[in-house]
Biopython code that builds the backbone (N, CA, C, O; Angstrom):
import numpy as np
from Bio.PDB.StructureBuilder import StructureBuilder

atoms = [
    (1, "MET", "N", (-22.545, 3.768, -24.142)),
    (1, "MET", "CA", (-22.502, 4.029, -22.728)),
    (1, "MET", "C", (-22.691, 5.531, -22.503)),
    (1, "MET", "O", (-22.137, 6.343, -23.245)),
    (2, "ASP", "N", (-23.457, 5.897, -21.500)),
    (2, "ASP", "CA", (-23.688, 7.310, -21.195)),
    (2, "ASP", "C", (-22.587, 7.859, -20.303)),
    (2, "ASP", "O", (-22.049, 7.142, -19.460)),
    (3, "ASN", "N", (-22.251, 9.129, -20.489)),
    (3, "ASN", "CA", (-21.276, 9.778, -19.627)),
    (3, "ASN", "C", (-21.816, 9.849, -18.202)),
    (3, "ASN", "O", (-23.001, 10.107, -17.991)),
    (4, "SER", "N", (-20.940, 9.619, -17.231)),
    (4, "SER", "CA", (-21.319, 9.643, -15.815)),
    (4, "SER", "C", (-20.064, 9.877, -14.988)),
    (4, "SER", "O", (-19.008, 10.208, -15.527)),
    (5, "GLU", "N", (-20.186, 9.704, -13.667)),
    (5, "GLU", "CA", (-19.010, 9.852, -12.804)),
    (5, "GLU", "C", (-18.034, 8.690, -12.959)),
    (5, "GLU", "O", (-16.911, 8.762, -12.460)),
    (6, "ARG", "N", (-18.445, 7.612, -13.646)),
    (6, "ARG", "CA", (-17.607, 6.432, -13.841)),
    (6, "ARG", "C", (-17.133, 6.272, -15.288)),
    (6, "ARG", "O", (-16.260, 5.455, -15.582)),
    (7, "PHE", "N", (-17.717, 7.057, -16.172)),
    (7, "PHE", "CA", (-17.408, 6.904, -17.595)),
    (7, "PHE", "C", (-17.549, 8.246, -18.297)),
    (7, "PHE", "O", (-18.513, 8.979, -18.076)),
    (8, "PHE", "N", (-16.581, 8.555, -19.142)),
    (8, "PHE", "CA", (-16.639, 9.768, -19.950)),
    (8, "PHE", "C", (-15.927, 9.494, -21.265)),
    (8, "PHE", "O", (-14.785, 9.035, -21.275)),
    (9, "CYS", "N", (-16.591, 9.771, -22.354)),
    (9, "CYS", "CA", (-15.992, 9.564, -23.669)),
    (9, "CYS", "C", (-16.007, 10.890, -24.424)),
    (9, "CYS", "O", (-17.061, 11.496, -24.620)),
    (10, "ASN", "N", (-14.829, 11.326, -24.842)),
    (10, "ASN", "CA", (-14.692, 12.586, -25.568)),
    (10, "ASN", "C", (-14.298, 12.298, -27.013)),
    (10, "ASN", "O", (-13.120, 12.349, -27.368)),
    (11, "LYS", "N", (-15.280, 11.999, -27.829)),
    (11, "LYS", "CA", (-15.018, 11.690, -29.236)),
    (11, "LYS", "C", (-14.596, 12.923, -30.029)),
    (11, "LYS", "O", (-14.150, 12.803, -31.170)),
    (12, "GLU", "N", (-14.734, 14.101, -29.435)),
    (12, "GLU", "CA", (-14.323, 15.338, -30.094)),
    (12, "GLU", "C", (-12.833, 15.627, -29.893)),
    (12, "GLU", "O", (-12.286, 16.520, -30.540)),
    (13, "CYS", "N", (-12.181, 14.890, -29.014)),
    (13, "CYS", "CA", (-10.754, 15.090, -28.748)),
    (13, "CYS", "C", (-9.954, 14.805, -30.015)),
    (13, "CYS", "O", (-10.231, 13.835, -30.720)),
    (14, "ARG", "N", (-8.980, 15.634, -30.302)),
    (14, "ARG", "CA", (-8.195, 15.443, -31.530)),
    (14, "ARG", "C", (-7.348, 14.176, -31.484)),
    (14, "ARG", "O", (-6.865, 13.724, -32.522)),
    (15, "TYR", "N", (-7.159, 13.599, -30.307)),
    (15, "TYR", "CA", (-6.373, 12.373, -30.176)),
    (15, "TYR", "C", (-7.245, 11.114, -30.114)),
    (15, "TYR", "O", (-6.722, 10.000, -30.068)),
    (16, "PHE", "N", (-8.558, 11.284, -30.112)),
    (16, "PHE", "CA", (-9.462, 10.134, -29.964)),
    (16, "PHE", "C", (-9.478, 9.280, -31.215)),
    (16, "PHE", "O", (-9.563, 9.806, -32.324)),
    (17, "PRO", "N", (-9.399, 7.990, -31.053)),
    (17, "PRO", "CA", (-8.987, 7.266, -29.845)),
    (17, "PRO", "C", (-7.462, 7.241, -29.752)),
    (17, "PRO", "O", (-6.777, 7.075, -30.761)),
    (18, "CYS", "N", (-6.950, 7.403, -28.570)),
    (18, "CYS", "CA", (-5.495, 7.474, -28.387)),
    (18, "CYS", "C", (-4.847, 6.094, -28.300)),
    (18, "CYS", "O", (-3.625, 5.980, -28.398)),
    (19, "HIS", "N", (-5.642, 5.059, -28.119)),
    (19, "HIS", "CA", (-5.133, 3.685, -28.068)),
    (19, "HIS", "C", (-6.033, 2.787, -28.907)),
    (19, "HIS", "O", (-7.232, 3.038, -29.026)),
    (20, "LYS", "N", (-5.459, 1.754, -29.481)),
    (20, "LYS", "CA", (-6.231, 0.757, -30.223)),
    (20, "LYS", "C", (-6.610, -0.368, -29.270)),
    (20, "LYS", "O", (-5.927, -0.599, -28.271)),
    (21, "GLY", "N", (-7.700, -1.065, -29.579)),
    (21, "GLY", "CA", (-8.070, -2.239, -28.805)),
    (21, "GLY", "C", (-9.320, -2.082, -27.963)),
    (21, "GLY", "O", (-9.734, -3.027, -27.292)),
    (22, "VAL", "N", (-9.932, -0.899, -27.986)),
    (22, "VAL", "CA", (-11.181, -0.669, -27.257)),
    (22, "VAL", "C", (-12.156, -0.054, -28.256)),
    (22, "VAL", "O", (-11.802, 0.869, -28.989)),
    (23, "SER", "N", (-13.387, -0.570, -28.280)),
    (23, "SER", "CA", (-14.366, -0.014, -29.216)),
    (23, "SER", "C", (-14.661, 1.441, -28.855)),
    (23, "SER", "O", (-14.600, 1.817, -27.684)),
    (24, "GLU", "N", (-14.976, 2.243, -29.843)),
    (24, "GLU", "CA", (-15.236, 3.664, -29.604)),
    (24, "GLU", "C", (-16.383, 3.886, -28.632)),
    (24, "GLU", "O", (-16.359, 4.846, -27.863)),
    (25, "ASP", "N", (-17.386, 3.020, -28.650)),
    (25, "ASP", "CA", (-18.529, 3.174, -27.751)),
    (25, "ASP", "C", (-18.189, 2.815, -26.309)),
    (25, "ASP", "O", (-18.888, 3.235, -25.387)),
    (26, "GLU", "N", (-17.135, 2.050, -26.106)),
    (26, "GLU", "CA", (-16.729, 1.615, -24.768)),
    (26, "GLU", "C", (-15.481, 2.347, -24.280)),
    (26, "GLU", "O", (-15.029, 2.104, -23.161)),
    (27, "PHE", "N", (-14.923, 3.225, -25.084)),
    (27, "PHE", "CA", (-13.652, 3.881, -24.765)),
    (27, "PHE", "C", (-13.852, 4.916, -23.665)),
    (27, "PHE", "O", (-14.566, 5.902, -23.853)),
    (28, "ASN", "N", (-13.217, 4.688, -22.514)),
    (28, "ASN", "CA", (-13.361, 5.571, -21.364)),
    (28, "ASN", "C", (-12.208, 6.574, -21.319)),
    (28, "ASN", "O", (-11.047, 6.192, -21.172)),
    (29, "CYS", "N", (-12.536, 7.844, -21.446)),
    (29, "CYS", "CA", (-11.534, 8.914, -21.402)),
    (29, "CYS", "C", (-11.385, 9.498, -19.996)),
    (29, "CYS", "O", (-10.616, 10.438, -19.795)),
    (30, "LEU", "N", (-12.110, 8.951, -19.029)),
    (30, "LEU", "CA", (-12.087, 9.491, -17.669)),
    (30, "LEU", "C", (-10.669, 9.565, -17.116)),
    (30, "LEU", "O", (-10.294, 10.550, -16.481)),
    (31, "PHE", "N", (-9.887, 8.526, -17.359)),
    (31, "PHE", "CA", (-8.492, 8.513, -16.919)),
    (31, "PHE", "C", (-7.591, 8.811, -18.122)),
    (31, "PHE", "O", (-6.726, 8.008, -18.471)),
    (32, "CYS", "N", (-7.798, 9.951, -18.739)),
    (32, "CYS", "CA", (-7.039, 10.322, -19.935)),
    (32, "CYS", "C", (-5.539, 10.211, -19.676)),
    (32, "CYS", "O", (-4.812, 9.620, -20.475)),
    (33, "TYR", "N", (-5.084, 10.768, -18.582)),
    (33, "TYR", "CA", (-3.704, 10.587, -18.136)),
    (33, "TYR", "C", (-3.760, 9.578, -17.013)),
    (33, "TYR", "O", (-4.355, 9.838, -15.968)),
    (34, "CYS", "N", (-3.155, 8.445, -17.217)),
    (34, "CYS", "CA", (-3.297, 7.320, -16.294)),
    (34, "CYS", "C", (-2.858, 7.679, -14.875)),
    (34, "CYS", "O", (-1.716, 8.087, -14.664)),
    (35, "PRO", "N", (-3.756, 7.529, -13.903)),
    (35, "PRO", "CA", (-3.393, 7.825, -12.517)),
    (35, "PRO", "C", (-2.454, 6.781, -11.917)),
    (35, "PRO", "O", (-1.924, 6.981, -10.824)),
    (36, "LEU", "N", (-2.247, 5.673, -12.622)),
    (36, "LEU", "CA", (-1.380, 4.608, -12.112)),
    (36, "LEU", "C", (0.057, 4.744, -12.618)),
    (36, "LEU", "O", (0.927, 3.973, -12.214)),
    (37, "TYR", "N", (0.309, 5.698, -13.481)),
    (37, "TYR", "CA", (1.630, 5.856, -14.098)),
    (37, "TYR", "C", (2.745, 5.936, -13.056)),
    (37, "TYR", "O", (3.797, 5.318, -13.218)),
    (38, "SER", "N", (2.516, 6.689, -12.001)),
    (38, "SER", "CA", (3.561, 6.913, -10.998)),
    (38, "SER", "C", (3.879, 5.672, -10.173)),
    (38, "SER", "O", (4.839, 5.679, -9.402)),
    (39, "MET", "N", (3.100, 4.620, -10.318)),
    (39, "MET", "CA", (3.355, 3.386, -9.575)),
    (39, "MET", "C", (4.487, 2.570, -10.190)),
    (39, "MET", "O", (4.886, 1.542, -9.643)),
    (40, "GLY", "N", (4.996, 3.024, -11.315)),
    (40, "GLY", "CA", (6.089, 2.303, -11.961)),
    (40, "GLY", "C", (5.666, 0.915, -12.392)),
    (40, "GLY", "O", (4.617, 0.745, -13.012)),
    (41, "SER", "N", (6.474, -0.076, -12.067)),
    (41, "SER", "CA", (6.195, -1.448, -12.497)),
    (41, "SER", "C", (5.008, -2.060, -11.765)),
    (41, "SER", "O", (4.538, -3.129, -12.157)),
    (42, "ASP", "N", (4.512, -1.416, -10.716)),
    (42, "ASP", "CA", (3.362, -1.924, -9.966)),
    (42, "ASP", "C", (2.030, -1.421, -10.508)),
    (42, "ASP", "O", (0.988, -1.655, -9.894)),
    (43, "CYS", "N", (2.046, -0.737, -11.645)),
    (43, "CYS", "CA", (0.812, -0.161, -12.187)),
    (43, "CYS", "C", (-0.167, -1.223, -12.684)),
    (43, "CYS", "O", (-1.374, -0.988, -12.735)),
    (44, "GLY", "N", (0.356, -2.384, -13.047)),
    (44, "GLY", "CA", (-0.517, -3.450, -13.535)),
    (44, "GLY", "C", (-0.873, -3.324, -15.005)),
    (44, "GLY", "O", (-1.641, -4.128, -15.532)),
    (45, "GLY", "N", (-0.326, -2.334, -15.660)),
    (45, "GLY", "CA", (-0.636, -2.115, -17.073)),
    (45, "GLY", "C", (0.393, -2.739, -17.990)),
    (45, "GLY", "O", (1.357, -3.365, -17.551)),
    (46, "ASP", "N", (0.163, -2.551, -19.263)),
    (46, "ASP", "CA", (1.035, -3.097, -20.300)),
    (46, "ASP", "C", (1.894, -1.963, -20.850)),
    (46, "ASP", "O", (1.497, -1.265, -21.783)),
    (47, "TYR", "N", (3.070, -1.790, -20.264)),
    (47, "TYR", "CA", (3.944, -0.703, -20.680)),
    (47, "TYR", "C", (5.296, -1.250, -21.123)),
    (47, "TYR", "O", (5.619, -2.412, -20.875)),
    (48, "VAL", "N", (6.068, -0.416, -21.769)),
    (48, "VAL", "CA", (7.445, -0.754, -22.144)),
    (48, "VAL", "C", (8.332, 0.419, -21.746)),
    (48, "VAL", "O", (7.875, 1.557, -21.637)),
    (49, "MET", "N", (9.594, 0.121, -21.534)),
    (49, "MET", "CA", (10.564, 1.175, -21.245)),
    (49, "MET", "C", (11.269, 1.532, -22.551)),
    (49, "MET", "O", (11.791, 0.655, -23.240)),
    (50, "LYS", "N", (11.283, 2.806, -22.885)),
    (50, "LYS", "CA", (11.968, 3.297, -24.083)),
    (50, "LYS", "C", (12.929, 4.396, -23.660)),
    (50, "LYS", "O", (12.511, 5.466, -23.220)),
    (51, "ASN", "N", (14.209, 4.124, -23.797)),
    (51, "ASN", "CA", (15.240, 5.104, -23.425)),
    (51, "ASN", "C", (15.067, 5.598, -21.991)),
    (51, "ASN", "O", (15.251, 6.781, -21.705)),
    (52, "GLY", "N", (14.712, 4.676, -21.092)),
    (52, "GLY", "CA", (14.557, 5.022, -19.688)),
    (52, "GLY", "C", (13.246, 5.693, -19.335)),
    (52, "GLY", "O", (13.066, 6.142, -18.203)),
    (53, "VAL", "N", (12.327, 5.770, -20.286)),
    (53, "VAL", "CA", (11.035, 6.410, -20.053)),
    (53, "VAL", "C", (9.930, 5.371, -20.204)),
    (53, "VAL", "O", (9.928, 4.586, -21.152)),
    (54, "LYS", "N", (9.004, 5.375, -19.271)),
    (54, "LYS", "CA", (7.876, 4.449, -19.305)),
    (54, "LYS", "C", (6.911, 4.881, -20.409)),
    (54, "LYS", "O", (6.401, 6.001, -20.392)),
    (55, "SER", "N", (6.663, 3.990, -21.366)),
    (55, "SER", "CA", (5.731, 4.266, -22.460)),
    (55, "SER", "C", (4.510, 3.367, -22.320)),
    (55, "SER", "O", (4.626, 2.143, -22.273)),
    (56, "CYS", "N", (3.354, 3.986, -22.254)),
    (56, "CYS", "CA", (2.098, 3.255, -22.083)),
    (56, "CYS", "C", (1.282, 3.236, -23.373)),
    (56, "CYS", "O", (0.068, 3.036, -23.339)),
    (57, "ILE", "N", (1.935, 3.441, -24.491)),
    (57, "ILE", "CA", (1.252, 3.533, -25.780)),
    (57, "ILE", "C", (0.419, 2.287, -26.079)),
    (57, "ILE", "O", (-0.613, 2.385, -26.744)),
    (58, "GLY", "N", (0.846, 1.125, -25.602)),
    (58, "GLY", "CA", (0.113, -0.108, -25.862)),
    (58, "GLY", "C", (-0.843, -0.510, -24.753)),
    (58, "GLY", "O", (-1.443, -1.583, -24.817)),
    (59, "CYS", "N", (-0.996, 0.328, -23.743)),
    (59, "CYS", "CA", (-1.830, -0.026, -22.591)),
    (59, "CYS", "C", (-3.230, 0.571, -22.721)),
    (59, "CYS", "O", (-3.387, 1.767, -22.965)),
    (60, "ILE", "N", (-4.236, -0.273, -22.556)),
    (60, "ILE", "CA", (-5.620, 0.199, -22.626)),
    (60, "ILE", "C", (-6.332, 0.084, -21.278)),
    (60, "ILE", "O", (-7.517, 0.398, -21.174)),
    (61, "ARG", "N", (-5.618, -0.363, -20.255)),
    (61, "ARG", "CA", (-6.230, -0.604, -18.944)),
    (61, "ARG", "C", (-7.096, 0.557, -18.442)),
    (61, "ARG", "O", (-8.237, 0.310, -18.052)),
    (62, "PRO", "N", (-6.623, 1.799, -18.430)),
    (62, "PRO", "CA", (-7.469, 2.871, -17.898)),
    (62, "PRO", "C", (-8.623, 3.258, -18.819)),
    (62, "PRO", "O", (-9.515, 3.999, -18.406)),
    (63, "HIS", "N", (-8.621, 2.773, -20.049)),
    (63, "HIS", "CA", (-9.657, 3.155, -21.008)),
    (63, "HIS", "C", (-10.782, 2.131, -21.119)),
    (63, "HIS", "O", (-11.704, 2.309, -21.914)),
    (64, "ILE", "N", (-10.713, 1.066, -20.331)),
    (64, "ILE", "CA", (-11.781, 0.066, -20.303)),
    (64, "ILE", "C", (-12.707, 0.417, -19.146)),
    (64, "ILE", "O", (-12.295, 0.407, -17.986)),
    (65, "ALA", "N", (-13.947, 0.725, -19.465)),
    (65, "ALA", "CA", (-14.898, 1.201, -18.460)),
    (65, "ALA", "C", (-15.029, 0.248, -17.273)),
    (65, "ALA", "O", (-15.193, 0.700, -16.140)),
    (66, "ALA", "N", (-14.959, -1.044, -17.512)),
    (66, "ALA", "CA", (-15.126, -2.034, -16.443)),
    (66, "ALA", "C", (-13.984, -1.991, -15.424)),
    (66, "ALA", "O", (-14.104, -2.584, -14.352)),
    (67, "ASN", "N", (-12.887, -1.308, -15.733)),
    (67, "ASN", "CA", (-11.736, -1.246, -14.825)),
    (67, "ASN", "C", (-11.809, -0.096, -13.821)),
    (67, "ASN", "O", (-10.875, 0.095, -13.042)),
    (68, "PHE", "N", (-12.882, 0.661, -13.825)),
    (68, "PHE", "CA", (-13.007, 1.828, -12.950)),
    (68, "PHE", "C", (-12.774, 1.474, -11.483)),
    (68, "PHE", "O", (-11.944, 2.101, -10.826)),
    (69, "ASP", "N", (-13.489, 0.482, -10.960)),
    (69, "ASP", "CA", (-13.356, 0.109, -9.543)),
    (69, "ASP", "C", (-11.962, -0.422, -9.237)),
    (69, "ASP", "O", (-11.387, -0.103, -8.196)),
    (70, "GLU", "N", (-11.424, -1.222, -10.132)),
    (70, "GLU", "CA", (-10.087, -1.793, -9.950)),
    (70, "GLU", "C", (-9.027, -0.690, -9.873)),
    (70, "GLU", "O", (-8.124, -0.759, -9.040)),
    (71, "ILE", "N", (-9.131, 0.302, -10.716)),
    (71, "ILE", "CA", (-8.166, 1.400, -10.716)),
    (71, "ILE", "C", (-8.288, 2.222, -9.437)),
    (71, "ILE", "O", (-7.277, 2.605, -8.848)),
    (72, "ASN", "N", (-9.502, 2.491, -9.011)),
    (72, "ASN", "CA", (-9.686, 3.237, -7.765)),
    (72, "ASN", "C", (-9.156, 2.470, -6.563)),
    (72, "ASN", "O", (-8.590, 3.071, -5.649)),
    (73, "GLU", "N", (-9.329, 1.169, -6.550)),
    (73, "GLU", "CA", (-8.794, 0.352, -5.455)),
    (73, "GLU", "C", (-7.265, 0.385, -5.471)),
    (73, "GLU", "O", (-6.638, 0.485, -4.416)),
    (74, "ALA", "N", (-6.673, 0.303, -6.640)),
    (74, "ALA", "CA", (-5.211, 0.382, -6.749)),
    (74, "ALA", "C", (-4.708, 1.731, -6.242)),
    (74, "ALA", "O", (-3.663, 1.798, -5.594)),
    (75, "LEU", "N", (-5.439, 2.797, -6.530)),
    (75, "LEU", "CA", (-5.050, 4.124, -6.041)),
    (75, "LEU", "C", (-5.139, 4.204, -4.523)),
    (75, "LEU", "O", (-4.275, 4.797, -3.877)),
    (76, "ARG", "N", (-6.192, 3.604, -3.949)),
    (76, "ARG", "CA", (-6.319, 3.593, -2.484)),
    (76, "ARG", "C", (-5.153, 2.846, -1.844)),
    (76, "ARG", "O", (-4.575, 3.311, -0.862)),
    (77, "LYS", "N", (-4.812, 1.689, -2.404)),
    (77, "LYS", "CA", (-3.699, 0.902, -1.867)),
    (77, "LYS", "C", (-2.384, 1.653, -2.014)),
    (77, "LYS", "O", (-1.572, 1.673, -1.089)),
    (78, "HIS", "N", (-2.170, 2.270, -3.168)),
    (78, "HIS", "CA", (-0.936, 3.016, -3.419)),
    (78, "HIS", "C", (-0.816, 4.187, -2.443)),
    (78, "HIS", "O", (0.270, 4.476, -1.940)),
    (79, "LYS", "N", (-1.928, 4.849, -2.183)),
    (79, "LYS", "CA", (-1.937, 5.966, -1.235)),
    (79, "LYS", "C", (-1.537, 5.477, 0.153)),
    (79, "LYS", "O", (-0.734, 6.121, 0.829)),
    (80, "THR", "N", (-2.087, 4.351, 0.581)),
    (80, "THR", "CA", (-1.765, 3.791, 1.894)),
    (80, "THR", "C", (-0.285, 3.446, 1.987)),
    (80, "THR", "O", (0.361, 3.750, 2.990)),
    (81, "VAL", "N", (0.252, 2.818, 0.955)),
    (81, "VAL", "CA", (1.674, 2.457, 0.937)),
    (81, "VAL", "C", (2.535, 3.718, 0.985)),
    (81, "VAL", "O", (3.527, 3.760, 1.711)),
    (82, "ALA", "N", (2.170, 4.728, 0.231)),
    (82, "ALA", "CA", (2.937, 5.977, 0.200)),
    (82, "ALA", "C", (2.921, 6.659, 1.562)),
    (82, "ALA", "O", (3.949, 7.163, 2.016)),
    (83, "ILE", "N", (1.771, 6.678, 2.211)),
    (83, "ILE", "CA", (1.663, 7.299, 3.534)),
    (83, "ILE", "C", (2.522, 6.552, 4.540)),
    (83, "ILE", "O", (3.238, 7.173, 5.325)),
    (84, "ARG", "N", (2.457, 5.223, 4.526)),
    (84, "ARG", "CA", (3.282, 4.433, 5.452)),
    (84, "ARG", "C", (4.767, 4.675, 5.217)),
    (84, "ARG", "O", (5.543, 4.767, 6.167)),
    (85, "SER", "N", (5.155, 4.776, 3.972)),
    (85, "SER", "CA", (6.554, 5.028, 3.642)),
    (85, "SER", "C", (7.000, 6.391, 4.175)),
    (85, "SER", "O", (8.082, 6.516, 4.748)),
    (86, "LEU", "N", (6.168, 7.398, 3.986)),
    (86, "LEU", "CA", (6.496, 8.734, 4.489)),
    (86, "LEU", "C", (6.560, 8.752, 6.012)),
    (86, "LEU", "O", (7.444, 9.382, 6.592)),
    (87, "GLU", "N", (5.621, 8.057, 6.661)),
    (87, "GLU", "CA", (5.631, 7.990, 8.123)),
    (87, "GLU", "C", (6.897, 7.315, 8.623)),
    (87, "GLU", "O", (7.494, 7.753, 9.607)),
    (88, "SER", "N", (7.303, 6.253, 7.947)),
    (88, "SER", "CA", (8.515, 5.535, 8.333)),
    (88, "SER", "C", (9.747, 6.421, 8.168)),
    (88, "SER", "O", (10.621, 6.447, 9.034)),
    (89, "ARG", "N", (9.811, 7.131, 7.073)),
    (89, "ARG", "CA", (10.948, 8.038, 6.848)),
    (89, "ARG", "C", (10.983, 9.146, 7.889)),
    (89, "ARG", "O", (12.048, 9.496, 8.399)),
    (90, "ALA", "N", (9.814, 9.697, 8.202)),
    (90, "ALA", "CA", (9.744, 10.751, 9.217)),
    (90, "ALA", "C", (10.200, 10.209, 10.567)),
    (90, "ALA", "O", (10.931, 10.882, 11.293)),
    (91, "HIS", "N", (9.771, 9.001, 10.902)),
    (91, "HIS", "CA", (10.170, 8.367, 12.160)),
    (91, "HIS", "C", (11.678, 8.184, 12.201)),
    (91, "HIS", "O", (12.307, 8.455, 13.223)),
    (92, "ASP", "N", (12.264, 7.725, 11.098)),
    (92, "ASP", "CA", (13.716, 7.532, 11.027)),
    (92, "ASP", "C", (14.464, 8.857, 11.175)),
    (92, "ASP", "O", (15.511, 8.914, 11.820)),
    (93, "LEU", "N", (13.928, 9.913, 10.580)),
    (93, "LEU", "CA", (14.569, 11.225, 10.696)),
    (93, "LEU", "C", (14.531, 11.736, 12.133)),
    (93, "LEU", "O", (15.509, 12.304, 12.620)),
    (94, "VAL", "N", (13.414, 11.537, 12.802)),
    (94, "VAL", "CA", (13.275, 11.976, 14.188)),
    (94, "VAL", "C", (14.233, 11.193, 15.081)),
    (94, "VAL", "O", (14.856, 11.764, 15.976)),
    (95, "LYS", "N", (14.351, 9.889, 14.839)),
    (95, "LYS", "CA", (15.249, 9.048, 15.631)),
    (95, "LYS", "C", (16.704, 9.457, 15.451)),
    (95, "LYS", "O", (17.490, 9.364, 16.393)),
    (96, "SER", "N", (17.073, 9.906, 14.264)),
    (96, "SER", "CA", (18.472, 10.225, 13.989)),
    (96, "SER", "C", (18.896, 11.571, 14.576)),
    (96, "SER", "O", (20.090, 11.859, 14.660)),
    (97, "ASP", "N", (17.933, 12.392, 14.982)),
    (97, "ASP", "CA", (18.285, 13.709, 15.561)),
    (97, "ASP", "C", (18.673, 13.608, 16.980)),
    (97, "ASP", "O", (18.994, 14.618, 17.605)),
]
sb = StructureBuilder()
sb.init_structure("model")
sb.init_model(0)
sb.init_chain("A")
sb.init_seg("    ")
for serial, (resi, resn, name, xyz) in enumerate(atoms, 1):
    if name == "N":
        sb.init_residue(resn, " ", resi, " ")
    sb.init_atom(name, np.array(xyz, "f"), 0.0, 1.0, " ", f" {name:<3s}", serial, name[0])
structure = sb.get_structure()
């Protein structure tokens, strides 16, 4: 696969490949640090909790090139939910004054 705005593979990275389960030719490094991490249990990935910390060592979701659109859609939805939550909190604060 060629590098583009939807796919980037850095085989020169000292951690490459950082996860097992994706072929080197299909391994997408574009989301090197998963943008869905902050969604907690709603990230849709395969994570485990270790000592109260979310570990994504077994998750390959952001490294599969075909998941690009799905991840971007999840980010759009998460952004909308976050904005609504902030608006609601702001409204509650204004009402309480």
